[in-house]
C-alpha positions as CSV (number, residue, x, y, z in Angstrom):
1,X,234.2,-85.6,101.9
2,X,237.4,-85.8,99.9
3,X,237.6,-87.5,96.5
4,X,239.2,-90.9,96.0
5,X,242.3,-91.3,93.8
6,X,241.6,-90.7,90.2
7,X,243.4,-93.9,89.3
8,X,241.1,-95.9,91.5
9,X,238.0,-94.5,89.7
10,X,239.5,-94.9,86.2
11,X,240.0,-98.6,86.8
12,X,236.3,-99.2,87.7
13,X,233.6,-100.3,85.2
14,X,231.2,-97.6,84.1
15,X,228.4,-98.9,86.3
16,X,230.6,-98.5,89.4
17,X,231.5,-94.9,88.3
18,X,227.8,-94.2,87.9
19,X,226.9,-95.6,91.4
20,X,229.8,-93.5,92.8
21,X,228.4,-90.3,91.2
22,X,224.8,-91.1,92.4
23,X,226.1,-91.5,96.0
24,X,228.2,-88.3,95.6
25,X,225.2,-86.2,94.5
26,X,222.4,-87.7,96.6
27,X,224.2,-88.9,99.7
28,X,223.5,-92.2,101.5
29,X,221.0,-94.5,99.8
30,X,219.7,-98.1,100.0
31,X,220.4,-100.4,97.1
32,X,216.8,-99.9,95.9
33,X,217.4,-96.2,96.0
34,X,220.5,-96.5,93.9
35,X,218.7,-98.7,91.4
36,X,215.9,-96.0,91.1
37,X,218.4,-93.1,90.8
38,X,220.8,-94.8,88.4
39,X,218.3,-96.8,86.3
40,X,220.7,-99.7,86.5
41,X,219.5,-103.3,87.2
42,X,219.7,-104.5,90.8
43,X,222.3,-107.1,89.8
44,X,224.5,-104.4,88.2
45,X,224.2,-102.1,91.3
46,X,225.2,-105.0,93.6
47,X,228.3,-105.7,91.5
48,X,229.2,-102.0,91.4
49,X,228.8,-101.7,95.2
50,X,231.0,-104.8,95.7
51,X,233.7,-103.2,93.5
52,X,233.4,-99.9,95.4
53,X,233.5,-101.6,98.8
54,X,236.6,-103.7,97.8
55,X,238.6,-100.5,97.3
56,X,237.2,-98.8,100.4
57,X,235.2,-96.1,98.5
58,X,231.8,-97.1,99.8
59,X,230.7,-98.0,103.3
60,X,227.7,-100.3,104.1
61,X,225.6,-99.6,107.2
62,X,222.4,-100.9,108.6
63,X,219.3,-99.0,107.4
64,X,217.4,-98.5,110.6
65,X,214.1,-97.7,108.9
66,X,214.2,-101.3,107.5
67,X,216.8,-103.6,108.9
68,X,216.5,-105.9,105.9
69,X,218.2,-103.3,103.8
70,X,221.6,-101.7,103.9
71,X,222.5,-98.1,103.6
72,X,225.4,-97.2,101.3
73,X,227.5,-94.1,101.5
74,X,230.8,-92.8,100.4
75,X,233.6,-93.4,102.9
76,X,235.2,-90.6,104.8
77,X,238.8,-90.4,103.4
78,X,240.2,-90.3,106.9
79,X,238.6,-93.7,107.6
80,X,240.0,-95.4,104.5
81,X,242.3,-98.3,105.1
82,X,245.1,-99.0,102.5
83,X,243.6,-101.7,100.2
84,X,246.8,-103.4,99.1
85,X,250.1,-104.3,100.6
86,X,251.9,-101.9,98.3
87,X,249.7,-99.0,99.5
88,X,250.4,-100.0,103.1
89,X,254.1,-100.1,102.5
90,X,254.0,-96.6,100.8
91,X,252.1,-95.1,103.8
92,X,254.6,-96.6,106.2
93,X,257.5,-95.1,104.2
94,X,255.9,-91.7,104.2
95,X,255.4,-91.7,107.9
């Protein structure tokens, strides 16, 4: 997996950076797993995951072992969509 832009990560709150690192080191986890690994509160982890999902760094999938939970993992850079109109315009100019 490639790494997201440094600027994207620098703009995130510390909790989101920690959640990113936990997923980078451990691989896919449920929210409960992230809470246990990071020692952050469930609410803080939820907020961090929302921030990471909003910039297409984290992907949410169904956790088949328990469908009530979701499995979070880092996105494959090839699957990432531009997250702003400016990024979309830049990618069109480069093409």
